[in-house]
C-alpha positions in Angstrom: 48.1 -96.7 -67.4 44.1 -96.5 -67.8 42.3 -99.6 -66.5 40.0 -99.9 -69.3 43.1 -99.6 -71.6 44.8 -102.4 -69.9 41.9 -104.5 -69.9 41.5 -104.1 -73.5 44.9 -105.2 -74.0 44.7 -108.5 -72.0 41.3 -109.1 -74.3 43.0 -108.9 -77.4 45.7 -111.1 -76.4 43.3 -114.0 -75.2 41.2 -113.5 -78.5 44.3 -113.8 -80.9 46.7 -115.6 -78.8 49.8 -113.5 -80.1 50.2 -109.7 -81.1 52.9 -107.4 -81.9 52.7 -103.7 -80.1 52.2 -102.4 -83.8 49.2 -104.5 -84.2 48.1 -103.9 -80.9 48.8 -100.0 -81.5 46.2 -100.4 -84.3 43.6 -102.1 -82.5 43.5 -99.8 -79.5 44.4 -96.5 -81.3 47.5 -95.8 -79.4 51.0 -94.9 -80.1 53.5 -98.2 -80.7 55.3 -97.1 -77.6 52.4 -96.7 -75.3 51.0 -100.2 -76.8 54.5 -101.6 -75.7 54.6 -100.0 -72.4 51.0 -101.5 -71.4 52.3 -105.2 -72.7 55.2 -104.4 -70.1 53.1 -103.1 -67.2 50.7 -106.3 -67.7 53.8 -108.4 -67.3 55.2 -106.8 -64.5 52.1 -107.1 -62.9 52.1 -110.9 -62.7 50.0 -111.1 -65.6 51.5 -114.2 -67.8 52.4 -111.8 -71.2 55.7 -112.7 -72.9 57.3 -111.2 -75.9 58.6 -113.8 -78.5 61.4 -112.8 -80.9 62.0 -113.7 -84.7 60.0 -113.9 -87.5 56.2 -114.3 -86.5 57.0 -113.2 -82.9 55.3 -110.8 -80.9 53.4 -110.7 -77.3 52.0 -114.1 -76.1 49.5 -114.9 -73.2 50.7 -118.0 -72.1 47.8 -120.7 -72.1 47.1 -120.1 -76.0 44.2 -118.2 -77.6 41.2 -118.2 -75.2 38.0 -116.3 -74.5 38.4 -116.8 -71.0 41.0 -116.0 -68.4 41.3 -120.0 -67.4 44.9 -119.4 -68.2 45.3 -117.4 -65.0 46.6 -118.6 -62.0 45.1 -117.7 -58.7 47.8 -115.4 -57.8 48.0 -114.3 -61.4 43.9 -113.2 -61.2 44.5 -111.5 -58.0 47.4 -109.3 -59.1 45.3 -108.6 -62.2 42.5 -107.3 -60.2 44.3 -105.6 -57.6 45.9 -103.4 -60.8 42.8 -102.6 -61.8 39.9 -102.6 -59.3 40.9 -99.3 -57.5 39.8 -97.4 -61.0 36.4 -99.2 -60.8 35.4 -96.7 -57.9 35.7 -93.8 -60.1 35.3 -95.4 -63.8 32.0 -96.9 -64.7 33.4 -98.4 -67.7 36.1 -100.3 -65.6 33.5 -101.5 -62.9 31.7 -103.2 -66.3 35.0 -104.5 -67.3 35.8 -106.1 -64.1 32.4 -108.0 -63.7 33.0 -109.5 -67.5 36.6 -110.3 -66.4 35.2 -112.2 -62.9 32.6 -114.1 -64.8 35.2 -115.0 -67.3 37.2 -116.6 -64.4 37.4 -120.3 -63.2 34.9 -120.7 -60.2 37.6 -121.6 -58.1 39.0 -118.3 -58.7 36.6 -115.9 -58.7 35.7 -115.2 -55.0 39.6 -114.1 -54.4 39.5 -112.1 -57.5 36.4 -110.4 -56.4 37.7 -109.7 -53.0 41.3 -108.5 -54.6 39.2 -106.0 -56.6 37.1 -104.6 -53.7 40.0 -104.2 -51.5 40.9 -100.6 -52.4 38.7 -98.1 -53.2 40.0 -94.4 -54.2 38.5 -91.3 -53.1 39.4 -88.4 -55.4 38.2 -85.8 -52.8 40.4 -83.9 -50.9 39.2 -84.0 -46.8 37.0 -81.3 -46.5 35.7 -81.0 -50.1 32.6 -82.5 -52.1 32.9 -85.4 -54.2 34.9 -84.2 -57.5 33.1 -84.7 -60.7 35.1 -85.3 -64.1 34.4 -82.3 -66.3 31.7 -83.1 -69.0 34.3 -81.8 -71.9 36.6 -84.5 -70.8 34.4 -87.2 -72.8 34.4 -85.3 -75.9 38.1 -84.6 -75.8 39.2 -88.1 -75.0 36.7 -89.4 -77.9 38.7 -86.8 -80.4 41.7 -88.6 -79.0 40.8 -91.8 -79.6 39.0 -91.0 -83.3 41.6 -88.3 -84.1 39.6 -85.8 -85.0 40.6 -82.0 -85.0 39.0 -80.0 -82.1 38.3 -76.3 -82.2 38.9 -74.7 -78.8 37.6 -71.4 -77.2 40.3 -71.0 -74.4 40.1 -68.4 -71.5 43.8 -67.7 -71.1 45.4 -64.6 -70.7 42.8 -63.6 -73.3 39.8 -65.7 -74.7 41.3 -67.3 -77.7 39.8 -69.8 -80.6 42.0 -72.3 -82.6 42.2 -75.7 -84.1 44.0 -78.2 -82.6 45.1 -82.1 -82.6 44.3 -83.7 -79.7 46.9 -86.2 -78.4 46.0 -87.1 -75.2 44.6 -86.2 -71.8 46.0 -86.0 -68.3 44.5 -86.3 -65.1 46.6 -84.7 -62.2 45.6 -84.1 -58.7 41.8 -83.5 -60.2 43.0 -81.1 -63.1 42.4 -82.2 -66.1 45.0 -81.2 -69.2 44.9 -81.4 -72.7 48.2 -82.0 -74.7 47.2 -81.0 -78.2 49.3 -80.1 -81.6 49.1 -76.5 -82.6 50.4 -74.3 -85.7 52.7 -73.3 -83.1 54.0 -76.5 -81.6 52.6 -78.8 -78.9 50.4 -76.7 -76.4 49.1 -78.0 -72.9 45.7 -76.6 -72.1 43.7 -76.8 -68.9 40.7 -79.0 -69.5 38.6 -76.4 -66.7 39.9 -73.1 -69.1 38.2 -74.4 -72.3 34.8 -72.6 -72.8 33.9 -74.5 -75.7 34.9 -77.5 -77.6 33.7 -78.4 -81.0 35.0 -81.9 -82.5 35.4 -81.5 -86.1 35.1 -84.0 -89.0 38.5 -83.2 -90.2 41.5 -86.1 -89.2 44.0 -84.9 -86.7 47.7 -85.4 -87.2 49.5 -87.6 -84.5 53.3 -87.8 -84.9 54.2 -91.8 -85.0 56.4 -91.6 -82.2 54.4 -89.4 -80.0 54.3 -90.9 -76.5 51.7 -89.4 -73.9 53.6 -90.1 -70.8 57.1 -88.6 -72.2 55.2 -85.6 -72.9 53.6 -85.1 -69.8 57.0 -85.3 -67.8 58.3 -83.1 -70.4 55.4 -80.4 -69.1 56.0 -81.4 -65.4 59.5 -80.6 -65.9 59.1 -77.1 -67.3 56.2 -76.3 -64.5 58.1 -77.6 -61.7 61.3 -75.4 -62.9 58.8 -72.3 -62.9 57.4 -73.2 -59.6 61.3 -73.2 -58.1 62.7 -69.8 -59.4 63.5 -68.7 -56.0 64.2 -70.7 -52.9 65.1 -69.7 -48.9 65.9 -71.4 -46.5 64.1 -71.7 -43.0 64.1 -72.8 -39.3 61.3 -74.6 -38.1 60.6 -77.5 -35.1 61.8 -81.1 -36.7 58.1 -82.2 -35.9 56.6 -79.6 -38.3 58.8 -81.0 -41.7 56.2 -82.8 -42.4 53.4 -80.6 -42.6 55.9 -77.9 -44.4 56.8 -80.6 -47.1 52.8 -81.0 -47.6 52.5 -77.5 -48.5 56.0 -77.1 -50.7 55.8 -80.5 -52.3 58.9 -81.6 -53.9 60.1 -78.1 -53.2 61.0 -78.7 -49.7 64.3 -80.3 -48.9 65.5 -81.0 -45.4 69.0 -79.6 -45.0 69.8 -80.5 -41.5 69.8 -79.4 -38.0 70.3 -76.1 -36.3 69.9 -75.1 -32.7 67.5 -77.8 -31.8 65.4 -77.4 -35.3 65.4 -78.6 -38.8 67.0 -76.5 -41.3 64.9 -76.4 -44.6 65.0 -75.2 -48.0 61.7 -74.1 -50.1 60.9 -72.9 -53.4 58.4 -71.3 -55.1 58.1 -68.6 -57.8 58.8 -65.4 -55.9 59.1 -64.2 -53.0 55.5 -63.2 -52.3 54.8 -66.7 -52.9 57.3 -68.2 -50.3 55.9 -65.5 -47.6 52.1 -66.0 -48.1 52.9 -69.5 -47.6 55.0 -69.1 -44.4 52.8 -66.4 -43.0 50.9 -68.5 -41.1 53.0 -70.1 -39.3 53.9 -67.0 -37.5 57.2 -67.2 -35.4 56.7 -70.8 -35.4 59.2 -70.9 -38.6 62.2 -68.6 -39.1 63.6 -67.3 -42.6 66.8 -67.1 -42.5 67.8 -66.2 -46.1 67.2 -64.4 -48.5 66.4 -61.1 -47.6 63.3 -60.6 -50.0 61.3 -63.1 -48.1 61.9 -61.5 -44.7 60.8 -58.1 -46.6 57.7 -59.5 -47.6 56.9 -61.5 -44.4 57.3 -58.2 -42.7 55.1 -56.2 -45.2 52.3 -58.7 -44.8 52.4 -58.8 -40.9 52.1 -55.1 -41.1 49.5 -54.6 -43.4 47.2 -57.5 -41.5 48.2 -55.2 -38.1 47.3 -51.9 -39.6 44.0 -53.5 -40.9 42.9 -55.0 -37.8 44.3 -52.0 -35.6 41.6 -49.8 -37.4 38.7 -52.5 -37.7 36.9 -51.0 -34.7 38.4 -54.5 -32.7 40.3 -53.6 -29.2 43.8 -54.5 -29.3 45.0 -55.6 -25.9 47.4 -53.8 -23.9 50.9 -54.6 -22.7 
């Protein structure tokens, strides 16, 4: 859940005292399912937010309608700032919201809350990489999602195409941004870094009432991961290297047991070539048991390397 939406949800509760999921959804321009999930997340994080059943019910911040956060206990304030604090290191808006929330806390809670907010920093860049910046188009697309406006995209896929879409939501996965949108051919997912141009139109976008961004993204991930695991291979490797192999293959790496003092592991990828390319750098430290197609690709890669460097003028050691 985005930190700015969580903070906005809490502030709406404080201002109104009690709201239904439908009212919150209208206020924040999200689906009812998303609003309900946000309220449940606040509650599970230790914030005193509880549902009230029956006529006139809804979700209520215990302590009454307030414009400050004095209804929170010290532990509840820490829980909130631990939850939202890490986002402040990468989102200026979240940092500004946290400053406002700190000022709204009772004096006795401020020090602990600030310490909780500063307890974790998110460094999105991987080792050896420069700091990654959010693509410039993300802000424009995010605005289109919130305002529910159609977007004209020029997209560089297998071929360059232009189309109008109904933006439904954005997802940041491993520092790659994706846009989920409705099209004439149904719901589609676009990589933002392949969008050449994006023009927000003054035309209202269509958004299904029951659309849930989290559920939609789970469906996308499921389809992609199935394609990434079309072929599996069984390999033998020293136990101490299993963790590193898992870093290479992610969820498509499963330890099956032990054999001859080594770990027996199943790895998967779209093709035999993909598996062989990942394993080639291991040399003889990894042994492919099956299938034969991966062994053939490894032999081909090895032969290509040997032939290339044998004719490059570099002397070879004599045995």
